[in-house]
C-alpha positions in Angstrom: 149.9 44.8 102.1 149.0 44.9 105.7 148.4 41.8 107.9 144.9 43.1 108.4 144.2 42.8 104.7 145.4 39.2 104.6 143.3 38.4 107.7 140.2 39.8 106.1 141.0 38.0 102.8 141.5 34.7 104.6 138.3 35.1 106.5 136.4 35.8 103.3 137.9 32.7 101.7 136.9 30.5 104.6 133.3 31.9 104.6 133.0 31.3 100.9 134.3 27.8 101.2 132.1 26.9 104.2 129.1 24.7 103.5 125.8 26.6 103.7 123.9 26.2 106.9 121.5 23.3 106.8 117.9 24.4 106.4 115.4 22.9 108.7 113.1 20.4 107.0 109.5 21.7 106.6 108.2 18.4 108.1 110.4 18.9 111.1 109.1 22.5 111.4 105.5 21.3 111.3 106.2 18.6 113.9 107.7 21.2 116.2 104.6 23.4 115.8 102.3 20.5 116.5 104.2 19.5 119.6 104.2 23.0 121.0 100.4 23.0 120.5 100.1 19.6 122.1 102.1 20.5 125.1 100.9 24.1 125.8 97.4 24.3 124.4 96.2 20.7 125.0 98.0 18.8 127.8 98.8 21.8 130.0 95.1 22.8 129.9 93.8 19.4 130.9 96.4 18.3 133.4 96.9 18.3 136.2 93.6 20.2 136.6 91.5 17.3 135.4 93.0 14.9 138.0 90.5 14.6 140.8 92.6 14.7 143.9 89.6 14.5 146.2 87.6 11.5 144.9 90.0 9.9 142.5 89.9 9.4 138.7 89.4 12.5 136.5 87.0 15.4 136.3 84.8 15.3 133.2 83.1 18.6 132.8 84.8 21.9 132.0 83.5 25.2 130.6 84.8 26.8 127.4 87.5 28.6 129.4 88.3 25.5 131.5 86.5 26.2 134.7 85.4 22.8 136.3 81.7 22.3 136.3 79.7 21.8 139.5 78.4 18.4 138.4 81.0 15.8 137.7 79.7 12.4 136.7 82.3 9.8 135.6 81.8 7.4 132.6 84.0 4.4 132.0 84.8 5.7 128.5 86.0 9.1 129.7 87.9 7.8 132.7 89.6 5.1 130.6 90.6 7.6 127.9 92.1 10.0 130.5 94.0 7.0 132.0 95.2 6.0 128.6 96.3 9.5 127.7 98.2 10.0 131.0 99.9 6.6 130.6 101.0 7.5 127.0 102.1 11.0 128.1 104.1 9.6 130.9 106.2 7.8 128.4 106.5 10.7 125.9 107.3 13.2 128.6 108.8 11.3 131.5 110.1 14.5 133.2 106.4 15.5 134.0 105.6 13.7 137.2 101.9 14.3 137.3 101.3 12.2 134.2 102.6 9.2 136.1 100.6 10.2 139.2 97.4 10.8 137.1 97.8 7.4 135.4 98.2 5.7 138.7 95.2 7.5 140.2 93.1 6.7 137.1 94.0 3.0 137.4 93.0 2.9 141.1 89.6 4.6 140.3 88.9 2.0 137.6 89.9 -0.8 139.9 88.2 0.3 143.1 85.2 2.3 141.9 84.3 1.4 138.3 84.8 -2.4 138.4 81.7 -4.3 139.5 82.8 -6.6 142.3 79.5 -8.4 142.4 79.0 -9.4 138.8 82.3 -8.3 137.1 82.7 -5.9 134.2 82.9 -2.1 134.4 80.0 0.1 135.4 78.9 2.5 132.7 78.4 5.6 134.8 79.2 6.6 138.4 79.0 9.9 140.4 82.0 11.9 141.4 82.6 9.7 144.4 82.3 6.5 142.3 78.8 5.3 143.2 77.0 3.6 140.3 74.2 5.8 138.9 71.8 5.8 135.9 71.0 2.7 133.8 72.9 -0.3 135.2 73.3 -1.8 131.7 76.9 -2.6 130.8 78.4 -2.4 127.3 81.1 -4.1 125.3 82.1 -0.6 124.2 82.7 0.6 127.7 84.6 -2.5 128.8 86.7 -2.3 125.7 88.0 1.1 126.8 88.7 -0.2 130.2 90.9 -2.9 128.7 92.5 -0.4 126.4 93.5 1.9 129.2 94.7 -0.9 131.6 97.0 -2.3 128.9 98.5 1.1 128.2 99.0 1.8 131.9 100.7 -1.6 132.4 103.0 -0.9 129.5 103.9 2.5 131.1 104.1 1.4 134.7 104.7 -2.4 134.7 102.2 -2.5 137.5 101.1 -6.2 137.5 97.8 -5.3 139.2 96.8 -3.4 136.1 97.6 -6.3 133.8 95.6 -8.6 136.1 92.5 -6.5 135.9 92.9 -6.2 132.1 93.0 -10.0 131.9 89.9 -10.2 134.1 88.0 -7.7 132.0 89.0 -9.5 128.8 87.8 -12.9 130.1 84.6 -11.2 131.4 83.8 -10.1 127.9 84.9 -13.5 126.5 82.5 -15.3 128.8 79.6 -13.0 128.5 79.7 -10.9 125.4 81.5 -13.0 122.8 79.2 -14.6 120.2 80.6 -18.0 119.7 78.2 -18.7 116.8 78.2 -15.6 114.6 81.4 -14.1 115.9 82.0 -10.6 117.3 80.5 -9.3 120.5 77.1 -8.3 121.8 77.1 -4.7 122.7 74.3 -4.4 125.4 74.6 -6.5 128.5 72.6 -6.8 131.7 74.5 -6.0 135.0 75.2 -9.7 135.4 76.7 -9.9 131.8 73.7 -11.6 130.1 73.4 -10.2 126.5 70.3 -8.1 126.0 68.1 -9.1 123.0 65.8 -6.7 121.1 62.2 -7.0 122.4 59.4 -6.5 119.8 58.3 -3.3 121.4 61.7 -1.7 121.1 61.4 1.7 119.2 62.8 1.5 115.7 65.1 4.4 116.5 66.8 2.5 119.4 70.1 0.6 118.9 69.2 -1.9 121.7 70.2 -5.5 120.8 72.1 -4.6 117.7 75.8 -5.2 117.1 77.6 -2.2 115.8 80.7 -0.8 114.1 81.7 1.5 117.0 82.0 -1.1 119.7 83.7 -3.4 117.1 86.4 -0.9 116.1 87.2 0.0 119.7 87.3 -3.7 120.7 89.8 -4.0 117.8 91.8 -1.1 119.3 91.6 -2.5 122.8 92.7 -6.0 121.8 95.6 -4.5 119.8 96.8 -2.6 122.9 96.3 -5.7 125.1 98.1 -8.1 122.6 101.2 -5.9 122.7 101.6 -6.5 126.5 99.9 -9.9 126.8 100.4 -12.0 123.6 98.2 -14.9 124.6 96.8 -17.1 121.8 93.2 -16.3 122.8 93.8 -12.6 122.5 95.4 -13.1 119.1 92.4 -15.1 117.9 89.9 -12.5 119.1 92.0 -9.7 117.5 92.1 -11.6 114.2 88.4 -12.3 114.4 87.3 -8.8 115.0 89.7 -7.4 112.4 88.3 -9.7 109.7 84.7 -9.0 110.7 85.3 -5.3 110.3 87.3 -5.5 107.2 85.3 -8.1 105.3 81.8 -7.7 106.7 81.1 -4.4 108.3 82.9 -2.3 105.6 80.7 -2.0 102.6 81.7 -2.5 99.0 81.8 1.3 98.5 84.2 1.7 101.4 82.3 2.9 104.4 81.2 1.2 107.6 77.7 -0.2 108.2 76.8 1.4 111.5 74.4 -1.2 113.0 73.8 -4.8 112.3 71.7 -7.7 113.6 73.3 -10.3 115.8 73.7 -12.3 112.6 75.5 -9.3 111.0 72.7 -8.3 108.7 73.0 -4.5 108.0 70.3 -2.2 109.5 69.3 0.2 106.8 66.3 2.4 106.0 67.3 3.2 102.4 64.0 1.9 101.0 62.0 4.2 103.3 60.9 7.9 102.8 63.4 10.6 103.4 61.5 11.6 106.6 62.0 8.1 108.0 65.6 8.0 106.9 66.2 11.3 108.7 64.5 10.0 111.9 66.8 7.0 111.9 70.0 8.7 110.8 71.8 7.8 114.0 71.4 4.1 113.0 72.1 4.5 109.3 74.4 6.9 107.6 77.9 7.3 106.3 80.2 8.4 109.2 83.3 9.7 107.7 85.1 10.2 111.0 84.6 6.5 111.9 85.7 5.5 108.4 89.1 7.3 108.5 89.6 6.2 112.1 89.0 2.6 111.2 91.4 2.7 108.3 94.2 3.5 110.7 93.0 1.0 113.4 92.9 -1.9 111.0 96.4 -1.2 109.8 97.6 -0.8 113.4 96.0 -4.2 114.4 97.4 -5.9 111.3 100.9 -4.7 112.3 100.5 -5.8 115.9 99.6 -9.3 114.5 102.9 -9.3 112.6 101.4 -8.5 109.2 103.2 -5.2 108.5 102.3 -4.9 104.8 99.2 -7.2 104.6 97.8 -6.2 101.2 94.1 -6.9 101.8 93.9 -4.8 105.0 95.9 -2.0 103.4 93.7 -2.1 100.3 90.5 -1.8 102.3 91.9 0.8 104.7 92.9 3.0 101.7 89.5 2.5 100.1 87.8 3.8 103.2 90.0 6.9 103.4 89.6 7.5 99.7 85.8 7.2 99.9 85.8 9.8 102.7 87.9 12.2 100.7 85.7 11.7 97.6 82.4 12.0 99.4 82.9 13.8 102.7 85.7 16.3 102.2 85.2 20.1 102.1 87.2 21.1 99.0 87.0 24.8 99.9 88.6 25.0 103.3 89.3 21.3 104.2 87.8 19.1 106.9 85.6 16.0 106.9 81.9 16.4 107.1 80.0 14.5 109.8 77.4 12.5 107.7 76.3 11.5 104.2 73.8 9.1 102.8 73.2 6.9 99.8 69.6 7.6 98.9 67.8 5.6 96.2 68.2 8.6 93.9 71.8 9.2 94.7 74.3 10.2 97.4 74.6 13.5 99.2 76.1 15.0 102.3 73.4 15.2 105.0 75.3 16.9 107.9 78.0 19.3 106.8 79.2 20.0 110.3 82.7 18.9 111.2 83.1 17.5 114.7 86.5 17.7 116.4 87.3 14.0 116.7 86.8 13.3 113.0 89.3 16.0 112.1 91.8 14.5 114.6 91.4 11.0 113.2 91.5 12.4 109.7 94.9 14.0 110.2 96.3 10.8 111.6 94.9 8.7 108.7 95.9 11.1 106.0 99.5 11.3 107.2 99.6 7.5 107.4 98.4 7.3 103.8 101.0 9.9 102.8 103.7 7.8 104.2 102.4 4.6 102.6 101.4 6.0 99.2 103.5 9.2 98.7 102.9 9.2 94.9 99.2 8.8 95.0 97.3 11.3 92.8 95.0 12.2 95.7 98.0 14.0 97.4 97.4 12.8 100.9 100.2 15.0 102.3 98.6 18.1 100.8 95.3 17.1 102.2 96.9 16.5 105.6 98.5 20.0 105.5 95.1 21.5 104.5 93.4 19.7 107.4 96.0 20.9 109.9 95.4 24.5 108.6 91.7 24.0 109.0 92.2 22.7 112.5 94.5 25.5 113.5 92.0 28.1 112.1 88.6 26.7 113.1 89.1 24.1 115.8 91.9 25.1 118.1 91.0 27.7 120.8 94.2 29.7 120.9 92.8 31.9 123.7 91.5 29.4 126.2 93.1 26.2 125.0 92.1 22.8 123.6 89.7 22.2 120.7 86.2 23.3 120.1 83.8 20.4 119.8 83.2 21.3 116.1 84.6 23.6 113.5 83.6 27.2 113.9 83.2 27.7 110.1 80.0 25.6 110.4 79.1 26.1 114.1 80.3 29.4 115.4 78.1 29.0 118.5 80.5 26.3 119.7 83.0 28.9 120.7 81.4 29.2 124.1 80.4 25.6 124.6 82.2 23.5 127.2 85.6 22.0 126.4 84.9 18.8 128.5 82.1 16.4 129.2 81.7 12.7 129.4 81.8 12.4 125.6 84.5 15.0 124.9 87.9 14.6 126.4 91.5 14.6 125.1 92.1 11.1 123.7 91.3 11.6 120.0 93.4 14.7 119.4 96.1 13.5 121.8 96.6 10.3 119.8 96.4 12.1 116.5 99.0 14.8 117.4 101.3 12.3 119.1 101.3 10.0 116.0 101.6 12.9 113.5 104.5 14.4 115.4 106.4 11.1 115.4 105.5 10.3 111.8 106.5 13.7 110.5 109.9 13.4 112.2 110.4 9.9 110.8 109.5 11.2 107.3 111.8 14.1 107.8 114.8 11.9 108.7 114.3 9.7 105.7 114.5 12.8 103.4 117.9 13.8 104.8 
């Protein structure tokens, strides 16, 4: 036989004996898809365009196709969220210089324009140049986001000036907004930091003077971020305090958050009123599934920051909240969390079946966390996560112009031409969700190998 025959035979034997090529794990494939979306359809659309190189900070308002709006007011929440996002992105993608530059510029704007050098604390709203406009009232919610962003920026840059301002903002809240009798924080503050009470003539639909879940969960988030870079005993005490208040007092027995409460933590509810009155006050009293799933994650994150990695009570309550949202606010047909529900005297029902963008982002993050913690649960958290990502990819992501619509087009097709950015819609919710999901999917994939 010819030498060619033996060569072919030998090659055939080697091929037959060679191990099959390793197939890429489905979770790794999904992580790669999500990261490609994060980089090209989210981050690249916002930055560096949103970095205001003229007046500092970040632009807020963008059209559906990312044309900057003529009017560009700047709110402490939006500015802080952009700063936080750039700080986090500068660590995830250190090769991209403008994330570092954007974070530094965002910090300078918070320090020089949004901080009140007369009374302390952060202004709520300023114009494009940084001049205070609108109601001069300050909030614990707004200041929480300032602390949140400054701590993240310090972690990324090691700029001591950022940590100094974060400490100053923390102590400003401590001295003005902290309730030393009933615990927690007053939300509404006069410009000088004095808590605002609720006058008798206050409209019943107003939240003035109430404590609330939203400022509480974002104080929890802010103190978690701060404690990681400044583990002072006072920060630890306040982080523990707000965690327990949320977990044991604001979360109801059914597993959802009370939205507003009196200064003594008495729930504000209209359940014994007519349906017309309940509808008129729905902003104060409803089941908010997006906040519930977000809080489940934030409580576990805070517990881990405190060194309680598998603290059973916190995990139990967090799981209960996410399970309640799945059982009562999940669209079984196409996926997605509804915006609102209500427990009427004659029974529960969904009252707003729209699906805002941030709730779906927080939902993906929470479901994948539950899938990692409870992989054998009959609720199939991972399957729900995959369904929610498919829903997001189909109805929320604008594959033509970039970023996410403000709500799912299956329920609100008119949102296709509504602006992508304003002072209440930025990038922070879906950046955090995508970032965490990408990392968690890869960790889960590695453990399967």
